[in-house]
C-alpha positions in Angstrom: 0.0 0.0 0.0 1.2 3.5 -0.8 -0.1 7.0 -0.5 -1.6 6.7 -4.0 -3.7 3.8 -2.8 -5.2 5.8 0.0 -5.8 8.8 -2.3 -7.6 6.5 -4.8 -9.7 4.9 -2.0 -10.6 8.4 -0.6 -11.6 9.6 -4.1 -13.7 6.5 -4.8 -15.5 7.0 -1.5 -16.2 10.6 -2.3 -17.6 9.6 -5.7 -19.9 6.9 -4.2 -21.5 9.1 -1.5 -23.3 12.5 -1.6 -21.2 15.4 -0.1 -23.0 15.4 3.3 -22.7 11.7 3.9 -19.1 11.7 2.8 -18.3 14.4 5.3 -20.3 12.5 8.0 -18.4 9.3 7.3 -15.0 11.1 7.2 -15.8 12.8 10.6 -16.8 9.4 12.1 -13.7 7.7 10.7 -11.3 10.4 11.9 -13.1 11.1 15.2 -10.4 9.4 17.3 -7.6 11.4 15.6 -9.2 14.9 15.2 -9.8 17.7 17.7 -13.5 17.1 17.4 -15.0 15.4 20.5 -17.7 12.8 20.4 -20.2 15.3 21.8 -19.2 17.8 19.0 -19.7 15.1 16.5 -23.2 14.2 17.8 -24.2 17.8 18.0 -23.1 18.4 14.4 -24.9 15.4 12.9 -27.9 14.8 15.3 -30.5 16.2 13.0 -29.4 14.4 9.9 -27.9 10.9 10.7 -28.4 8.1 13.3 -25.2 8.3 15.4 -26.0 5.4 17.7 -23.0 3.3 16.7 -20.4 6.1 16.2 -17.7 6.5 18.8 -15.0 4.6 20.4 -15.8 0.9 20.8 -19.3 1.1 19.3 -18.7 -1.5 16.6 -17.4 -4.0 19.3 -20.4 -3.2 21.5 -22.8 -3.8 18.6 -21.1 -7.1 17.8 -21.3 -8.3 21.4 -24.9 -7.2 21.7 -26.0 -9.2 18.6 -24.2 -12.4 19.6 
């Protein structure tokens, strides 16, 4: 994998999603590494998307819950 692979993947994701959903997904993916807090994220997107499974460990919690 090189930086071109990541750029191609990012561009393909951008093409596949509308602009708002792309930004929402990017915010969710980078939440752990950005200055945005989980509360900031939830406030920003609460009116538009279901943020129930966004945040640290949420995927693992979902997986355990459904077992």
